[in-house]
N, C-alpha and C positions, 0 to 999 in steps of 0.2 A: 439373514435378519438383525437388523440392529436390535441389542436388549431394551425396555423400557426404561428411560433415562432415569425415573426416579429411583432405583436399584442402583445407580451409579455412586460409586463413592466421591466427594464433591470433589474436584481438583482444581488447579493454578495453572493460567495460560497467560500469558504476557505479549503483547505484540504489537511492534510499533512500526510507522512509517518513518522514513527520514525527515529534517523538519529543515521547509525551504525555506530559501532567502526572500525577507520581506523587500525585494527590488523589484517589484512586478506583481502585476494583478495573477494571482492562481488561472495556470493554463492547463490543456487539458491530460497533461502525462504526468502533470500532478495529481490529478484527481480519479485514472487512473489507478496507481498505487494504493490513492486510500481504497478506494471502489473493493480492491481485492483483499487489503486487508482487514477490511470490514466482512466481507464474504466467509474469511477465514474466521473469524471474530467469532460472526454469526452461527457458521457453522461449528466452531469449538463450544459454544454456549448452549447449542440443540441436544448436542451430545453430553452434556453431563458438566461442563467444565465453566469455573468461574474463572470470568477471563477480567484481564486492563488492557485499554485498547489506547495509545499514544500517539499523538501527533504536534503540532504545535507550529512555532515559527524560528527559525533561528536568525538572529538580527543584529549581531556581532560584526565588526569585520570593515574592510577598504571601501568593498561595493557597495557596503548599504550607503556606507558615509559620503559616499560620492555622487550617492543618487539624492543624497537628503540633499546634499548641496544645488544640483542641478535642478533637485526643484522648490528652490531659495526658500527650506524648511530647517526648524531646528531635527536634530536628528531622532530625538524622540516623538514628535510630533508624527515626522513622518512613519518609524516603526508601527506607532498609536495606531494610525489610521491602516495600515496594510496589515496589521497584523488579525484588524476586523474582518479584511473580508477573507485569511482565510479562517477564521471561526466562522462566518457564517457558512462556510463547504458543508457543516455539520447537519443545515437544516438541506442545502440545496441539493444534496447526493443522496439523501436519507438514509443520514449512519446513523451506529446503534446507538442510543444514549447512555452507553457505556462509555462513551470516548472522552479522553484524559487531554485537554489543550494547554501544552505549556510553551513559553515564551523564556528564551534563552535573558530575556533583562529581567523576568522573573527573581526574588529577592532572594527565596531558599535558591534557586539555580546557580546563583551568582556566589554565595555560600560555600556549593557542594564544588564548585569547580577551584574556587580558592582553597578546600579543603585537600581536593585531587591534587593539584600543583603541589599542596606541602608534602604529601607522601611520596609520590612522585622521587620531590629532591631527595628526601631525608634517604631515601632508599638507593639513590647514585644514578637516577636517571635522567636528570636535567643537571644541565652543564652553560656555560656559559662563555661563546667565541663569536670574531669577528667574518664578519661572513659576508661572500658577494657571490650575486647570484641574478637568476632572469625569474619574473615573479609574473602569474596569468593571475589577474586580477578575479576575472569572470569567476576562474576553479577558485580561488583563495588558497593556491597550489603555486611552491615553488619549484621550477624545473632541473631536472639534470641534463646532461647533456644527452646523455642515450635515448630520452624522452622527446625532445625536441623535433619535430619535422619539419624540415627547410629553416631549420632558427625561431619555430615558433611551438606555441602551445599544438598538437595534434586536434585536442576538443574545440579550437578555438584558430584557425588559419587565418583571420580576418584580423585578428585583434594584434596588434606589437608586444610584445611581453614589456613590466619593466624591470630598468636594472637595477637594485639592489645591494646598497652594501652599508652596514651597520653591524653592528655589536648587537646579536641577539643568545635568548637562550633558545637550547637546541633538546631534542629527546633522543633518549640512545636507543634508534629504534634496530641499528647494528646488532644489539645485544640480544635481538630474540629471534632472529632467524631458525636457530636451530628448534625453540622452542612453537616456536610458530609451526615449521612444518612439524611436529610431531604434535603439535594440535588438531592439524587436515588430515593426517595420519589416522589418529587414532576417533577421528569423528568423518567416516568417509561421505555421509552427505550434509556437512556441514557449509556448503555453499552449494545452492541450488538454481541453475542448472550444471549439469557438471562440464559443461566445456566453458561456463566462468569459474567454476571451481579451479580448471586446470591452467585458466589464465592467471588466477592470485597465486598458485604453486610454482608456477615457472618465474612470475613477479619475486617472488621469497626468494625459489635457489639461484638466481643470479644474483644474488647478494643484495645487505638492504643497508640506504644510507640512512643517518642521523638526519630528523629533520626541527627548520627552526619553528617554535613554539611563541616568538614574541616579536613586539614591535614595538620601535619606538614611540611612545605616546606623542611627542611632539611633532613629530610625521604621523600618526594615527589616532588620534585621542576615543575613537569610540572602540571599544572593547573592557573589559573585566581587566582593573589592575594585578599585573602580577603581585601577592601577597607579599614579599622579600623586597621589591624591587620597585617602588611607583613609577615609575621611570619610565617602565614598558608595562602593556597590555598583552593578555594572552592572545596568542594565534586564534582567529577564528576556528578550528574545525577542534583545536585541543580543548575550547567551552564547549564548543557546542555537541561536541559527542557524549559528554559527562550529563547531558538531557537523559539516558536511557536509565543512568540509576539515580538521578537527582529529583527524578516522581516518582519513583518509590521508595521514597525513605532516607537513600543512601546521601550523609554517614549518621543521622541522628537518628533513623529508626532503623534500627537493624532487624527484626523482627518483623516484619514490614517487607525489608529488602528481602527478606530468606524467604518469605511468602510466595513473590513472585517473579523473582531470575533466579535463572536465564532469559534472556528474550529470544524471542525470534522477529528478526529485522526486515521489512522489505526493502529496499532501494535498488535507483538506476544504476545501470552498467558504469556510467562515469562515477561513480562512489563506489566504485568494488576494492578498490586499494585500499580508504577511506576504512572501508565498515569492517572489511575481513581481514586484513593484515595491521595496519595505524591504529585502531580501536584496540580488535585482541591486544595487541602488545603494552595497549596503553592501560587496558585491564590488569595485565598479570603483571604490570610496572610496581602496582597499589595494594597488589595480592587478590584479586577478587576473581573469580570463573569466568570465562570467555563466554560471550554469547549461545543460545541452542543453536539458531540454523541462520540466515542469511540469504535470503530470498532476488535475485537479482531481475529486475525487471526488462527487457529491450527499450528502443527509443521507440515517440510517434514519429513516423513522416505524415507527408504528404505530399499525397500525389509524388511518391519515393524520394521527397525531399526534408531533409530534418526540418525540424520546427523552428522557425527561430524568430524572432520580433525583428531582427533588423529585417528579413525575406517577407515580413507580413504574411506570413501562412498560419502563424497563430489560429487553434480555434480555445472559444471563451468556453469554458463548462457549464457558465449559468447562459449563453446562449442556445447552446443544444436544451437541459435541459426546460427552458421559458418556449421554449417550441414543441419536444417531444415530451418532457418529462422525463425527473429520475430515475425514474424504473426501466424506461429504453435505453439511458443509455448505462447505468448498470448492466441490461442486456447486453448491448456491446460491447463494453467489456469483457465481460465475463465471456461469451465466444465467438464476438468476432476478432476479436487483438489475440495474438500469439500469447500465452503466458509466460515467455520469457524472452524471448527474440524480439526485432525491430518488428510492428506492424504498420499498415497504411490508416489513415483516415482523411477521411474528406467527408466534405455534405451529403456528396451523391452516394457514396455508398453507406453512408448511417441513411439515411432516406430508403433506401431500396432495404437495406434490411431489415429496416424499419417495418414495412408495408408485407414484406415479404414473410418476416415469421412472428411478428406480433399481431398486426392487424388482421392480416390472412389468416398467420399460424395462430398460435396460442388464444389470441382473443375470439377468432370464427369457431376453435373448438371449442371453445367452453360457451358462446352465447349454444352451438347445437346442441350440446349435451345437455347442458341446462333445461334448454325449451322441451326439451323431449321430456325430462324426466317431472320438470311443473306439468307439463299436461298428462303426463299415462304413468305417473307414480302417487298413489296418497301418501305417502310420504321416503322423510330419508331412506336411505338402504345404510345398513349397520357396518359400520367403519371397524373395520379393525384397528386394533391395537400400532403403536404409531411404530413404524418400521423404514425402512430407509435402503432401497436396493446397496449393495454391496458393492459392487462396481464404481458407485456414484462417493459413496462412502469411501473407497480407496481414493480415487481419483483428486479428492479435495484433501485426503491425508497427507496423500503426493503434491500438493499446492498446484496440480493440474485443473486449476478450476476452467478453463475451456474444454479440457476431454470431460469434467463435473457437465457443464453446460449443453454440450455434445449429448451426454446419454438424457436428457430432460428432455431437449427433442429429436431425440429418437423415439423416445415412447410417447409424444407428441402428435410424429406421424404416426407412430402402429394406429393410437387410439384413431385417428381419421381415416386409416387403412381397412381397420375393422369398422368401422360404420356405413365406407362405401361398399362394403362385403357382404355385412347381414340387413343392411337397410333396415334397421329398426321400425323406424318411422312410418314404413311400405309394411309392415311383418302386422301391426298392428290389428289391422285390418283380416287377417287372417289366423293367426295365432297369437292373440293377446299377453298369454301368459310367458308365453316363449320371448317376445317382444320386449317386455316388462325385466324380464331375467337380462337380457341382454345391457338394458341400458339402465339398470341397479349397477351391472360390473363396470359400464364405462366411468358412472359416476365415481365407483370408486378407484376408480385408476385415477381417476382426475383428481381428485385427493389427494392420492399418493404424489401424484403432478404438482401440488398445491404445496405438500411436504417438503418436496425436494427445494422447490422456489425458493422457499423460507430464506436461505441464507445469500440467495442470487436477485430474487425482487423480493423482497418482504414484506409489500405491501399487495404485490398479486398476489405473493401467497396469501394472504388473507383475504383478499376480495373471492379469490376461488372458494377459499376453505370455508365463508360466511356462507356463498351463495349453493355449495353442497348442502351445508347443515342445517339452512334454509330451504333446502329443495324449491330454489325462486332465480331464476334468469337475473343477472344481474342487469340494474335499472339503467344502467350507461354501458356503452361500448368498453371493454379494456380499453383496447388501443384502436382509436379514431384514425380511419386510412389517411394519409395525408397526398 
C-alpha cells in the first residue's frame, strides 16, 4: 500500500512535451502527447512531488516562414494566432493548472538561446564552414546520404528535399559519440521503450556527423540572430531545444534551474535523434547535466495509414472533445492507444470504446452502486486512508499508462461481477444487514477506483468521490450513450 502523501518529503519533478511547430492546428497526435505527460504529472503530484509541467510552441524556422507567406500574413501575426490555438489545449484537454506554456519567441527564451550559443562556441563546439546538402523543410533537418530513401527524406517521401549550398555554422556532434554511448551505458532506462533506446544506440555507434545550426538571414530571416554574426540566424532545432532549460531559469536563475533539472521528456519517434542524441550532446557542450529520461511515443494512424494533412485523414482533438468530452478522449489515450508504439485511431473505434467502457462500463457501474447506496445505506461507509494498488503505481512509474488503465478497468469488471454474483439489491429483502455490508464494500472499492482515476480522468475521479462522500447517485449519468 502507498504511504500517506502527508508524510512524504517534498520532491521536485519536471516533465515536458516537445514544442510543436505552429504551422497547423493542433492534431490528435500532439493531444496524445500532452495527455500522457499530464497523466504522469498528476500522478507524481498525487504521490508527493512538486511538479513543473512544460509545453509550448516552436515558432521559428523555414517551414513557418513559408506557411506565413502562403497565408499572406506577417510571420509574427501568423505565429501569434497559432500559438493561441495550442495554448487553448490546456482547457480543452483538462490539463493540470500547473502547466507552463513557453513560446520560442519569448524574450527570456531568446536571451537564453543566445547565451547557450556563446558558451558552446567558447567551449570550441561551434565552427563555420561552407556546406552543400539536402534539406527537409518539414523536418527542418539536413539529411545525409545514408539517411535518404530513394533520394528523399524517409519521413516525407512525397516531398522533394531542398538543395542548400551556403556557409553555415556547425555543431561538433562528432565529438560526442563516446560521451553519448557512456551516457546510455550508465543510464539503462534513459530512453523508453527499450526498442527506441536500441535505435538511438545504433545510430550513435554508426558514427556521428556535425550538423548545421544556422541559416543565412537573407535566405531565411525568421529566426534568432547568431550573437556574433547577425548575417546568420540560428537553426530552428538549436534554438527550440534550449526551451527545456530557459523555462526553469537558465542561465540567470541557477537556484531555480537546479531545483527542477533534469527533465523527463515526452517526444514522438520522429524526434528520437534530436532529443536523445543532438540535445544531450548540446547540453554536454555547455557543461550541463543530461536529461533524466526520454519517453518516445509511436504515431497515431487512421485506418492503418499515418495521419497526414495532405491525405485529409487528420482528426481534430477539438472535434472529439466537443462531441464526447475531454474525459472520454483522456480515457481513449490512456487505455486504447499503445503507450510506445503506433496505434490506430478512427471515429468508429472511439465511439465503440466510449459506449462499451465508459457509458455501459464505468458510468453504468457508478449509477448501480450509488443507487443501492443511496437507498439502503443511512450514511457513507468509512473510507480508509488513501491507498493505491502497487501494480497500478508500478505501471505509472514505468510510464506504461495503458497498463495502469487496464488495472483500473479490471477492478471495474471485478466490481460488476461481484454485483452479479451477490445480487445485494435482492438480498436486502432476505438479509438486509448482509446486503448493506456488501453494498458498503462495493462503495469503498468504487472510491478506490475514483482515486486511481485521478491522474487519468481527473474530472470523473472527482465526480465519483463526491457521489460516495454524499452517498448519492450522480444527478446525471457520467457518460451518456452515443
